[in-house]
DSSP file (Angstrom, degrees, kcal/mol; ACC not computed):
  #  RESIDUE AA STRUCTURE BP1 BP2  ACC     N-H-->O    O-->H-N    N-H-->O    O-->H-N    TCO  KAPPA ALPHA  PHI   PSI    X-CA   Y-CA   Z-CA
    1    1 A M              0   0    0      0, 0.0     2,-0.1     0, 0.0     3,-0.1   0.000 360.0 360.0 360.0 126.6    7.4  -24.8   24.1
    2    2 A A        -     0   0    0      1,-0.1     2,-0.1     3,-0.0     3,-0.0  -0.432 360.0-101.5 -76.6 148.5    9.6  -23.2   21.5
    3    3 A A        -     0   0    0     -2,-0.1     2,-0.3     1,-0.1    -1,-0.1  -0.447  40.8-109.2 -69.2 139.4    8.1  -21.2   18.7
    4    4 A K        -     0   0    0     -2,-0.1     2,-0.2     1,-0.1    -1,-0.1  -0.517  31.2-129.0 -71.5 132.4    8.0  -23.1   15.4
    5    5 A K        -     0   0    0     -2,-0.3     2,-0.3     1,-0.1    -1,-0.1  -0.550  23.6-112.3 -80.7 147.8   10.5  -21.8   12.8
    6    6 A S        -     0   0    0     -2,-0.2     4,-0.2     1,-0.1    -1,-0.1  -0.597  14.4-156.4 -80.8 138.7    9.3  -21.0    9.4
    7    7 A N     >  +     0   0    0     -2,-0.3     4,-2.3     1,-0.2     5,-0.2   0.337  69.0 102.6 -93.6   6.4   10.5  -23.2    6.6
    8    8 A M  H  > S+     0   0    0      1,-0.2     4,-2.7     2,-0.2     5,-0.2   0.898  76.4  50.9 -60.4 -45.8    9.8  -20.4    4.0
    9    9 A P  H  > S+     0   0    0      0, 0.0     4,-2.3     0, 0.0    -1,-0.2   0.907 112.1  48.8 -60.8 -38.8   13.4  -19.3    3.6
   10   10 A L  H  > S+     0   0    0     -4,-0.2     4,-2.2     2,-0.2    -2,-0.2   0.917 112.6  47.6 -63.8 -43.2   14.5  -22.9    3.0
   11   11 A L  H  X S+     0   0    0     -4,-2.3     4,-2.3     2,-0.2    -1,-0.2   0.898 112.3  48.6 -67.4 -40.6   11.7  -23.4    0.4
   12   12 A L  H  X S+     0   0    0     -4,-2.7     4,-2.3     2,-0.2    -1,-0.2   0.906 111.7  50.0 -65.1 -41.5   12.5  -20.2   -1.4
   13   13 A G  H  X S+     0   0    0     -4,-2.3     4,-2.3    -5,-0.2    -2,-0.2   0.898 111.2  48.8 -63.3 -41.2   16.2  -21.1   -1.5
   14   14 A A  H  X S+     0   0    0     -4,-2.2     4,-2.5     2,-0.2    -2,-0.2   0.898 110.9  50.3 -65.7 -39.9   15.3  -24.6   -2.9
   15   15 A A  H  X S+     0   0    0     -4,-2.3     4,-2.4     2,-0.2    -2,-0.2   0.889 110.8  49.0 -65.7 -39.0   13.1  -23.1   -5.5
   16   16 A A  H  X S+     0   0    0     -4,-2.3     4,-2.8     2,-0.2     5,-0.2   0.909 112.3  48.6 -66.4 -41.6   15.7  -20.6   -6.6
   17   17 A A  H  X S+     0   0    0     -4,-2.3     4,-2.5     2,-0.2    -2,-0.2   0.913 113.0  47.2 -65.6 -41.6   18.3  -23.4   -6.9
   18   18 A I  H  X S+     0   0    0     -4,-2.5     4,-2.2     2,-0.2    -2,-0.2   0.917 113.4  48.5 -64.6 -42.5   16.0  -25.6   -8.9
   19   19 A G  H  X S+     0   0    0     -4,-2.4     4,-2.1     2,-0.2    -2,-0.2   0.933 113.3  47.1 -62.3 -46.6   15.1  -22.7  -11.2
   20   20 A G  H  X S+     0   0    0     -4,-2.8     4,-2.5     1,-0.2    -2,-0.2   0.904 111.7  51.4 -61.2 -41.9   18.8  -21.8  -11.7
   21   21 A G  H  X S+     0   0    0     -4,-2.5     4,-2.6    -5,-0.2    -1,-0.2   0.879 106.9  54.1 -63.0 -37.9   19.6  -25.5  -12.3
   22   22 A Y  H  X S+     0   0    0     -4,-2.2     4,-2.6     2,-0.2    -2,-0.2   0.944 111.8  43.1 -62.5 -48.1   16.9  -25.7  -14.9
   23   23 A Y  H  X S+     0   0    0     -4,-2.1     4,-1.2     1,-0.2     6,-0.2   0.895 114.7  50.3 -65.2 -39.8   18.2  -22.7  -16.9
   24   24 A Y  H  <>S+     0   0    0     -4,-2.5     5,-2.6    -5,-0.2     6,-0.3   0.902 113.7  45.5 -64.2 -41.5   21.8  -24.0  -16.5
   25   25 A Y  H ><5S+     0   0    0     -4,-2.6     3,-1.4     1,-0.2    -2,-0.2   0.896 110.3  52.5 -70.0 -42.8   20.8  -27.4  -17.7
   26   26 A T  H 3<5S+     0   0    0     -4,-2.6    -1,-0.2     1,-0.3    -2,-0.2   0.736 109.1  50.4 -71.4 -19.7   18.7  -26.2  -20.7
   27   27 A T  T ><5S-     0   0    0     -4,-1.2     3,-0.7    -5,-0.2    -1,-0.3   0.306 118.2-109.2 -98.2  10.1   21.5  -24.1  -22.0
   28   28 A G  T < 5S-     0   0    0     -3,-1.4    -3,-0.2     1,-0.2    -2,-0.1   0.770  73.9 -52.9  73.0  25.5   24.1  -26.9  -21.9
   29   29 A G  T 3 <S+     0   0    0     -5,-2.6     2,-0.8     1,-0.3    -1,-0.2   0.515  96.9 137.7  91.2   4.3   26.0  -25.5  -18.9
   30   30 A D    <>  -     0   0    0     -3,-0.7     4,-2.3    -6,-0.3    -1,-0.3  -0.762  36.2-165.7 -87.3 112.8   26.6  -22.0  -20.4
   31   31 A T  H  > S+     0   0    0     -2,-0.8     4,-2.5     2,-0.2     5,-0.2   0.877  86.9  52.0 -69.1 -37.3   26.0  -19.5  -17.6
   32   32 A K  H  > S+     0   0    0      2,-0.2     4,-2.4     1,-0.2    -1,-0.2   0.921 112.9  45.2 -64.8 -42.5   25.8  -16.5  -20.0
   33   33 A A  H  > S+     0   0    0      2,-0.2     4,-2.7     1,-0.2    -2,-0.2   0.885 112.1  52.7 -67.0 -37.9   23.2  -18.2  -22.1
   34   34 A A  H  X S+     0   0    0     -4,-2.3     4,-2.4     2,-0.2    -2,-0.2   0.914 110.9  46.6 -63.4 -42.3   21.3  -19.3  -19.0
   35   35 A Q  H  X S+     0   0    0     -4,-2.5     4,-2.7     2,-0.2    -2,-0.2   0.917 113.0  49.2 -65.2 -43.1   21.2  -15.7  -17.7
   36   36 A A  H  X S+     0   0    0     -4,-2.4     4,-2.4     2,-0.2    -2,-0.2   0.912 112.4  48.1 -62.1 -42.4   20.1  -14.4  -21.2
   37   37 A K  H  X S+     0   0    0     -4,-2.7     4,-2.7     2,-0.2    -2,-0.2   0.913 111.3  50.6 -65.4 -42.4   17.3  -17.1  -21.3
   38   38 A F  H  X S+     0   0    0     -4,-2.4     4,-2.6     2,-0.2    -2,-0.2   0.932 111.3  47.6 -60.1 -46.3   16.2  -16.2  -17.8
   39   39 A E  H  X S+     0   0    0     -4,-2.7     4,-2.2     2,-0.2    -1,-0.2   0.895 112.3  50.1 -62.8 -40.0   16.1  -12.5  -18.6
   40   40 A H  H  X S+     0   0    0     -4,-2.4     4,-2.5    -5,-0.2    -2,-0.2   0.934 112.2  47.1 -62.6 -45.2   14.1  -13.3  -21.8
   41   41 A D  H  X S+     0   0    0     -4,-2.7     4,-2.7     1,-0.2    -2,-0.2   0.896 112.3  49.1 -64.3 -41.7   11.7  -15.4  -20.0
   42   42 A T  H  X S+     0   0    0     -4,-2.6     4,-2.3     2,-0.2    -1,-0.2   0.880 111.7  49.6 -67.8 -35.8   11.2  -12.9  -17.2
   43   43 A T  H  X S+     0   0    0     -4,-2.2     4,-2.6     2,-0.2    -2,-0.2   0.932 112.6  47.4 -66.0 -44.3   10.6  -10.1  -19.8
   44   44 A A  H  X S+     0   0    0     -4,-2.5     4,-2.6     1,-0.2    -2,-0.2   0.916 112.9  48.8 -61.3 -43.3    8.1  -12.3  -21.6
   45   45 A A  H  X S+     0   0    0     -4,-2.7     4,-2.6     2,-0.2    -1,-0.2   0.893 111.1  50.2 -65.5 -39.3    6.3  -13.1  -18.3
   46   46 A R  H  X S+     0   0    0     -4,-2.3     4,-2.6     2,-0.2    -2,-0.2   0.914 111.8  48.0 -64.1 -43.8    6.2   -9.4  -17.3
   47   47 A E  H  X S+     0   0    0     -4,-2.6     4,-2.6     2,-0.2    -2,-0.2   0.910 112.8  48.4 -64.3 -42.0    4.7   -8.5  -20.7
   48   48 A H  H  X S+     0   0    0     -4,-2.6     4,-2.5     2,-0.2    -2,-0.2   0.915 112.2  49.0 -64.3 -42.0    2.2  -11.2  -20.5
   49   49 A A  H  X S+     0   0    0     -4,-2.6     4,-2.7     2,-0.2    -2,-0.2   0.909 111.9  49.1 -63.5 -40.6    1.3  -10.1  -16.9
   50   50 A Q  H  X S+     0   0    0     -4,-2.6     4,-2.8     2,-0.2    -2,-0.2   0.915 111.7  48.8 -64.9 -42.1    1.0   -6.5  -18.1
   51   51 A A  H  X S+     0   0    0     -4,-2.6     4,-2.3     2,-0.2    -2,-0.2   0.910 112.5  48.2 -64.6 -41.1   -1.3   -7.6  -21.0
   52   52 A T  H  X S+     0   0    0     -4,-2.5     4,-2.7     2,-0.2     5,-0.2   0.929 112.0  49.9 -62.8 -45.5   -3.4   -9.6  -18.6
   53   53 A Y  H  X S+     0   0    0     -4,-2.7     4,-2.8     1,-0.2    -2,-0.2   0.925 111.2  48.3 -59.7 -45.8   -3.6   -6.7  -16.2
   54   54 A D  H  X S+     0   0    0     -4,-2.8     4,-2.5     2,-0.2    -1,-0.2   0.899 112.1  50.0 -62.4 -39.9   -4.6   -4.3  -19.0
   55   55 A S  H  X S+     0   0    0     -4,-2.3     4,-2.3     2,-0.2    -2,-0.2   0.921 113.0  45.3 -63.8 -45.9   -7.3   -6.8  -20.2
   56   56 A V  H  X S+     0   0    0     -4,-2.7     4,-2.7     2,-0.2    -2,-0.2   0.895 112.7  51.3 -66.1 -40.3   -8.7   -7.2  -16.7
   57   57 A K  H  X S+     0   0    0     -4,-2.8     4,-2.5    -5,-0.2    -2,-0.2   0.918 110.7  48.5 -63.0 -43.4   -8.6   -3.5  -16.1
   58   58 A A  H  X S+     0   0    0     -4,-2.5     4,-2.6     2,-0.2    -2,-0.2   0.904 112.4  48.8 -63.0 -41.3  -10.5   -2.9  -19.4
   59   59 A S  H  X S+     0   0    0     -4,-2.3     4,-2.8     2,-0.2    -2,-0.2   0.910 111.6  48.8 -63.5 -42.5  -13.1   -5.5  -18.5
   60   60 A A  H  X S+     0   0    0     -4,-2.7     4,-2.4     2,-0.2    -2,-0.2   0.903 112.5  48.0 -66.2 -40.1  -13.6   -4.0  -15.0
   61   61 A T  H  X S+     0   0    0     -4,-2.5     4,-2.6     2,-0.2    -2,-0.2   0.922 113.0  48.9 -66.3 -42.5  -14.0   -0.5  -16.5
   62   62 A S  H  X S+     0   0    0     -4,-2.6     4,-2.6     1,-0.2    -2,-0.2   0.909 112.0  48.6 -61.9 -42.6  -16.4   -1.9  -19.1
   63   63 A A  H  X S+     0   0    0     -4,-2.8     4,-2.7     2,-0.2    -1,-0.2   0.896 111.1  50.2 -65.8 -38.8  -18.4   -3.7  -16.4
   64   64 A A  H  X S+     0   0    0     -4,-2.4     4,-2.4     2,-0.2    -2,-0.2   0.922 111.7  47.9 -65.1 -43.3  -18.5   -0.6  -14.2
   65   65 A D  H  X S+     0   0    0     -4,-2.6     4,-2.4     2,-0.2    -2,-0.2   0.919 112.2  49.5 -63.1 -42.4  -19.7    1.5  -17.1
   66   66 A L  H  X S+     0   0    0     -4,-2.6     4,-2.5     1,-0.2    -2,-0.2   0.923 111.2  49.4 -62.4 -44.1  -22.4   -1.1  -17.9
   67   67 A G  H  X S+     0   0    0     -4,-2.7     4,-2.3     1,-0.2    -1,-0.2   0.881 110.1  51.6 -61.7 -39.2  -23.5   -1.2  -14.3
   68   68 A K  H  X S+     0   0    0     -4,-2.4     4,-2.4     2,-0.2    -2,-0.2   0.917 111.2  46.9 -62.8 -44.5  -23.7    2.6  -14.3
   69   69 A H  H  X S+     0   0    0     -4,-2.4     4,-2.4     2,-0.2    -2,-0.2   0.886 112.1  50.3 -66.7 -38.5  -25.8    2.6  -17.4
   70   70 A K  H  X S+     0   0    0     -4,-2.5     4,-2.5     2,-0.2    -1,-0.2   0.905 111.0  49.5 -65.3 -40.5  -28.1   -0.1  -16.0
   71   71 A L  H  X S+     0   0    0     -4,-2.3     4,-2.5     2,-0.2    -2,-0.2   0.919 110.9  49.1 -64.3 -44.4  -28.5    1.9  -12.7
   72   72 A E  H  X S+     0   0    0     -4,-2.4     4,-2.3     2,-0.2    -2,-0.2   0.908 111.9  49.2 -62.5 -41.5  -29.4    5.0  -14.7
   73   73 A D  H  X S+     0   0    0     -4,-2.4     4,-2.6     2,-0.2    -2,-0.2   0.925 111.6  49.1 -61.9 -44.5  -31.9    3.1  -16.7
   74   74 A A  H  X S+     0   0    0     -4,-2.5     4,-2.6     1,-0.2    -2,-0.2   0.903 110.8  49.7 -63.4 -40.5  -33.4    1.6  -13.6
   75   75 A Q  H  X S+     0   0    0     -4,-2.5     4,-2.5     2,-0.2    -1,-0.2   0.896 110.4  50.5 -64.2 -40.0  -33.6    5.0  -11.9
   76   76 A A  H  X S+     0   0    0     -4,-2.3     4,-2.4     2,-0.2    -2,-0.2   0.924 112.4  46.8 -64.6 -44.4  -35.3    6.5  -15.0
   77   77 A K  H  X S+     0   0    0     -4,-2.6     4,-2.7     1,-0.2    -2,-0.2   0.919 112.1  50.6 -62.8 -43.0  -37.9    3.7  -15.1
   78   78 A L  H  X S+     0   0    0     -4,-2.6     4,-2.5     1,-0.2    -2,-0.2   0.907 110.8  48.6 -62.9 -42.6  -38.5    4.1  -11.4
   79   79 A D  H  X S+     0   0    0     -4,-2.5     4,-2.6     2,-0.2    -1,-0.2   0.905 111.1  50.4 -63.7 -41.4  -39.0    7.8  -11.8
   80   80 A A  H  X S+     0   0    0     -4,-2.4     4,-2.3     2,-0.2    -2,-0.2   0.918 112.6  46.2 -63.2 -43.0  -41.4    7.2  -14.7
   81   81 A E  H  X S+     0   0    0     -4,-2.7     4,-2.7     2,-0.2    -2,-0.2   0.887 111.4  52.4 -67.2 -37.1  -43.4    4.7  -12.6
   82   82 A R  H  X S+     0   0    0     -4,-2.5     4,-2.6     2,-0.2    -2,-0.2   0.925 111.0  46.8 -63.0 -44.6  -43.4    7.1   -9.6
   83   83 A K  H  X S+     0   0    0     -4,-2.6     4,-2.5     2,-0.2    -2,-0.2   0.906 112.5  50.2 -64.0 -40.1  -44.8    9.9  -11.7
   84   84 A K  H  X S+     0   0    0     -4,-2.3     4,-2.5     2,-0.2    -2,-0.2   0.938 112.9  45.5 -63.8 -45.7  -47.4    7.6  -13.2
   85   85 A A  H  X S+     0   0    0     -4,-2.7     4,-2.7     1,-0.2    -2,-0.2   0.894 111.7  52.8 -63.2 -39.5  -48.5    6.4   -9.8
   86   86 A Q  H  X S+     0   0    0     -4,-2.6     4,-2.4     2,-0.2    -1,-0.2   0.904 109.9  48.5 -62.9 -41.7  -48.5   10.0   -8.5
   87   87 A T  H  X S+     0   0    0     -4,-2.5     4,-2.2     2,-0.2    -2,-0.2   0.920 112.4  48.3 -63.7 -44.5  -50.8   11.1  -11.4
   88   88 A E  H  X S+     0   0    0     -4,-2.5     4,-2.3     2,-0.2    -2,-0.2   0.914 111.6  49.4 -63.5 -41.7  -53.2    8.2  -10.8
   89   89 A I  H  X S+     0   0    0     -4,-2.7     4,-2.5     1,-0.2    -1,-0.2   0.916 110.5  50.5 -63.2 -42.4  -53.3    8.9   -7.1
   90   90 A Q  H  X S+     0   0    0     -4,-2.4     4,-2.4     1,-0.2    -1,-0.2   0.885 109.8  50.8 -63.9 -37.4  -54.1   12.6   -7.8
   91   91 A Q  H  X S+     0   0    0     -4,-2.2     4,-2.5     2,-0.2    -1,-0.2   0.914 110.5  48.7 -64.2 -42.7  -56.8   11.6  -10.2
   92   92 A K  H  X S+     0   0    0     -4,-2.3     4,-2.4     2,-0.2    -2,-0.2   0.890 111.6  49.6 -64.5 -39.3  -58.4    9.3   -7.6
   93   93 A I  H  X S+     0   0    0     -4,-2.5     4,-2.6     2,-0.2    -2,-0.2   0.921 111.4  49.3 -65.9 -42.3  -58.2   12.1   -5.0
   94   94 A D  H  X S+     0   0    0     -4,-2.4     4,-2.4     2,-0.2    -2,-0.2   0.911 111.5  49.1 -62.1 -43.1  -59.8   14.5   -7.5
   95   95 A E  H  X S+     0   0    0     -4,-2.5     4,-2.3     2,-0.2    -2,-0.2   0.923 113.0  46.7 -63.7 -43.8  -62.6   12.0   -8.2
   96   96 A A  H  X S+     0   0    0     -4,-2.4     4,-2.3     1,-0.2    -2,-0.2   0.909 111.7  51.4 -64.7 -41.0  -63.2   11.4   -4.5
   97   97 A D  H  X S+     0   0    0     -4,-2.6     4,-2.5     2,-0.2    -2,-0.2   0.898 109.3  50.6 -62.8 -40.6  -63.2   15.2   -3.8
   98   98 A K  H  X S+     0   0    0     -4,-2.4     4,-2.9     2,-0.2    -1,-0.2   0.916 110.2  49.6 -62.7 -43.9  -65.8   15.8   -6.6
   99   99 A K  H  X S+     0   0    0     -4,-2.3     4,-2.5     2,-0.2    -2,-0.2   0.892 111.3  49.2 -62.8 -38.6  -68.0   13.0   -5.2
  100  100 A I  H  X S+     0   0    0     -4,-2.3     4,-2.4     2,-0.2    -2,-0.2   0.919 112.0  48.0 -65.8 -43.0  -67.7   14.6   -1.8
  101  101 A Q  H  X S+     0   0    0     -4,-2.5     4,-2.3     2,-0.2    -2,-0.2   0.920 112.9  48.5 -63.2 -43.7  -68.6   18.0   -3.2
  102  102 A D  H  X S+     0   0    0     -4,-2.9     4,-2.4     1,-0.2    -2,-0.2   0.911 111.9  49.9 -62.1 -42.2  -71.5   16.6   -5.1
  103  103 A G  H  X S+     0   0    0     -4,-2.5     4,-2.2     1,-0.2    -1,-0.2   0.880 110.0  50.0 -64.6 -38.1  -72.7   14.8   -2.0
  104  104 A A  H  X S+     0   0    0     -4,-2.4     4,-2.1     2,-0.2    -1,-0.2   0.893 109.6  51.2 -67.8 -39.2  -72.5   18.0    0.1
  105  105 A T  H  X S+     0   0    0     -4,-2.3     4,-1.7     1,-0.2    -2,-0.2   0.921 111.9  46.8 -63.4 -43.3  -74.4   19.9   -2.5
  106  106 A K  H  X S+     0   0    0     -4,-2.4     4,-1.7     1,-0.2    -2,-0.2   0.879 110.1  53.9 -65.6 -37.4  -77.2   17.3   -2.5
  107  107 A A  H  X S+     0   0    0     -4,-2.2     4,-1.3     1,-0.2    -1,-0.2   0.887 106.6  51.2 -65.1 -38.4  -77.2   17.3    1.3
  108  108 A K  H  <>S+     0   0    0     -4,-2.1     5,-2.1     1,-0.2     6,-0.9   0.903 109.3  51.9 -63.7 -39.6  -77.7   21.0    1.4
  109  109 A G  H ><5S+     0   0    0     -4,-1.7     3,-0.8     1,-0.2    -2,-0.2   0.836 105.4  55.2 -67.3 -32.7  -80.7   20.6   -1.0
  110  110 A W  H 3<5S+     0   0    0     -4,-1.7    -1,-0.2     1,-0.2    -2,-0.2   0.820 108.2  47.5 -69.3 -32.6  -82.3   17.9    1.2
  111  111 A F  T 3<5S-     0   0    0     -4,-1.3    -1,-0.2    -3,-0.2    -2,-0.2   0.372 115.1-113.7 -94.3   5.3  -82.3   20.1    4.2
  112  112 A G  T < 5S+     0   0    0     -3,-0.8    -3,-0.2    -4,-0.2    -2,-0.1   0.707  90.3 104.8  77.1  19.6  -83.8   23.1    2.3
  113  113 A R      <       0   0    0     -5,-2.1    -4,-0.2    -6,-0.2    -5,-0.1   0.435 360.0 360.0-110.1   0.2  -80.8   25.3    2.6
  114  114 A G              0   0    0     -6,-0.9    -5,-0.2    -8,-0.1    -1,-0.1   0.457 360.0 360.0-108.4 360.0  -79.4   25.0   -0.9
């Protein structure tokens, strides 16, 4: 079985011929005017593409900065909650330690050694 040939060169050639025909037809058959119009259109398309690229790049940069700030805020909140929980746990440990110490003192007194 033979390998299938690509139709891409044929399609690109047809597209170029149709595009050239369009510019030739819209300028009334003047090749110099058709070339000038084509160059003008390609310049305008390039400028539009550059403006779109710049806009997308600015949006992406803005989104990245926003994400960075949100991440920093989340980390700060997480750190604050961690410190709060750590303080509460330490207080509970201190309370339990005090109860144990008080219980040990009472136990010594019950056995007559305190």
